[in-house]
Phi, psi and omega in degrees: 000148172257159182299326183301329187294334187235348185298143178270125183266351179263081193260124169286124184233166175233155165267160184299329178269010178288129178307130176314318187298323177293317184290325178296321175305306179305307184302315185290315185291335182256006181048050172242146183264001179180169182202148177292149171252125179236157178271188190288347183260011180067024178267137184279125182246355176176179176220140172241136179240168176302325185292327176298319184290306182302320183292341178294337182283339185268151181284163180284157188300332178289324180294317180298322179300318183293327185275153180262146180085205181270140179303154173271091180293332178297320182290324171306316177297327179289336177294349180298322171307321182291320179298327182292332179281359180272177171248168184305323180295342180279339184240344187294147171277128185268339177271103190244117173284136183222168182233159175253149183312326182275352178303137173299133180309319179289339174293314179301322180294319184296329175293311177302317178298312177300309181291344184061051175229157187262345181217158175217134179288144176259129188231135179228125182056030177085356182255148176287120173243354177175188181207153173219148178241170178295327175300313176301322180295308182304310178307310184298316182292316178300316184296314183299320181294329178291327179297322185278340186282000000 
């Protein structure tokens, strides 16, 4: 199978200046855990995941080392509002692994596994054309195995 055989072409995206509150709303209401960030020409410039948003709530390790005792986790949770006030460009991962539509599906899976990511944008000639997730791959492989059974 190739990436194009299972990719989702109806991709929810954000722009670099999209408020984090808006992209979190899209993720929550659409039950997705991340989304590509694209520029005005549909070039992928980053990816934002739920993990990126939640990670923004935690102090950096040097702050934890300076403090005595246990970190104040309740205070961290209140920091969520601060994260929601940012823009996608403040949180996004800028080094984005991608797949091409013609890439063998298992090669895309290997990239996701090595990079420890759950989704990968599908890019053709620099433009976003789709996305696949580990869940999409698993469903496709399972469905394919049923045909052979």
